[in-house]
C-alpha positions in Angstrom: 0.0 0.0 0.0 2.8 2.4 0.8 4.4 1.5 -2.5 1.2 2.4 -4.4 1.0 5.8 -2.6 4.6 6.6 -3.5 4.0 5.7 -7.2 0.8 7.8 -7.2 2.7 10.8 -5.8 5.4 10.4 -8.5 2.8 10.3 -11.2 1.1 13.5 -10.1 4.4 15.3 -9.8 5.4 13.9 -13.2 2.1 15.1 -14.7 2.6 18.5 -13.1 6.1 18.7 -14.5 4.8 17.7 -18.0 2.1 20.4 -17.8 4.7 23.0 -16.7 7.0 22.0 -19.6 4.1 22.3 -22.0 3.4 25.8 -20.8 7.1 26.8 -21.0 7.3 25.5 -24.5 4.2 27.4 -25.5 5.6 30.6 -24.0 8.9 30.0 -25.8 7.1 29.6 -29.1 5.1 32.8 -28.5 8.4 34.7 -27.8 9.9 33.4 -31.0 6.9 34.6 -33.1 7.0 37.9 -31.3 10.7 38.3 -32.0 10.3 37.5 -35.7 7.5 40.1 -36.0 9.7 42.7 -34.3 12.5 42.0 -36.7 10.2 42.2 -39.7 8.7 45.5 -38.4 12.1 47.1 -37.7 13.3 46.4 -41.3 10.4 48.2 -43.0 11.4 51.3 -44.8 8.8 53.5 -43.1 10.1 52.5 -39.7 13.7 53.0 -40.7 12.9 56.5 -42.0 10.9 57.4 -38.9 13.6 56.1 -36.6 16.3 58.1 -38.5 14.3 61.3 -38.4 13.5 60.8 -34.7 17.2 60.3 -33.9 18.1 63.4 -36.0 15.5 65.5 -34.3 16.6 64.3 -30.9 20.2 65.2 -31.6 19.3 68.7 -33.0 16.8 69.3 -30.1 19.5 68.3 -27.6 21.9 70.7 -29.3 19.6 73.6 -29.6 17.5 73.0 -26.5 13.8 74.1 -26.1 14.0 76.7 -28.8 14.1 74.0 -31.5 10.7 72.6 -30.4 9.0 76.0 -30.4 10.5 76.8 -33.8 9.1 73.7 -35.4 5.8 73.8 -33.6 4.9 77.1 -32.1 1.5 75.7 -30.8 1.1 72.9 -28.3 1.6 70.2 -30.9 5.1 68.7 -30.9 6.9 67.8 -34.1 7.4 64.2 -33.0 3.6 63.8 -32.6 3.1 64.9 -36.3 5.8 62.7 -37.6 3.7 59.5 -38.0 1.1 61.5 -39.9 3.8 62.9 -42.2 5.2 59.4 -42.9 1.7 58.1 -43.6 1.2 61.0 -46.1 4.6 60.3 -47.7 3.8 56.6 -48.0 0.4 57.3 -49.5 1.7 59.8 -52.0 4.6 57.5 -53.1 2.2 54.6 -53.6 -0.1 56.7 -55.8 3.0 58.2 -57.7 2.0 61.7 -56.6 5.1 62.6 -54.7 6.9 64.5 -57.4 3.8 66.6 -58.4 3.1 67.5 -54.8 6.7 68.4 -54.1 6.8 70.5 -57.3 3.6 72.3 -56.3 5.0 72.9 -52.8 8.2 74.4 -54.3 6.1 76.7 -56.6 3.9 77.8 -53.6 7.0 78.4 -51.4 8.6 80.5 -54.2 5.4 82.5 -54.7 5.1 83.1 -50.9 8.8 84.2 -50.7 8.4 86.6 -53.6 5.2 88.1 -52.0 7.0 88.6 -48.7 10.0 90.1 -50.5 7.7 92.5 -52.4 5.8 93.4 -49.3 8.9 94.1 -47.3 10.7 96.0 -50.0 8.3 99.0 -49.6 7.0 98.9 -53.2 3.6 97.9 -51.9 2.0 101.0 -50.4 -1.4 101.4 -49.0 -3.5 104.4 -50.1 
């Protein structure tokens, strides 16, 4: 009878050990899948560009201090908060092959705005 009790205790501890090993194996497999997904995510072009821009902005911000953040975003919105939106817009425009026309339009508008400011500041524009 004592021998039967001893064998019974060994079986329950053996079953508990097997169950624990199964849980550990499942957790290990989940970690591997998560690591693979993290690697795939970190190799995407959008993520690499975003990461590079964030590092550049952090370096410039550390160099120039708080003035840099107020220069880029005079309101309460920080530049880093707008970065994902800008990358999404860039991705959409490049997928639709509209990046060059939009950049060209932006350059033309910036040139017109610069010329208007120059004309306004030169004094040739007088109010009657």
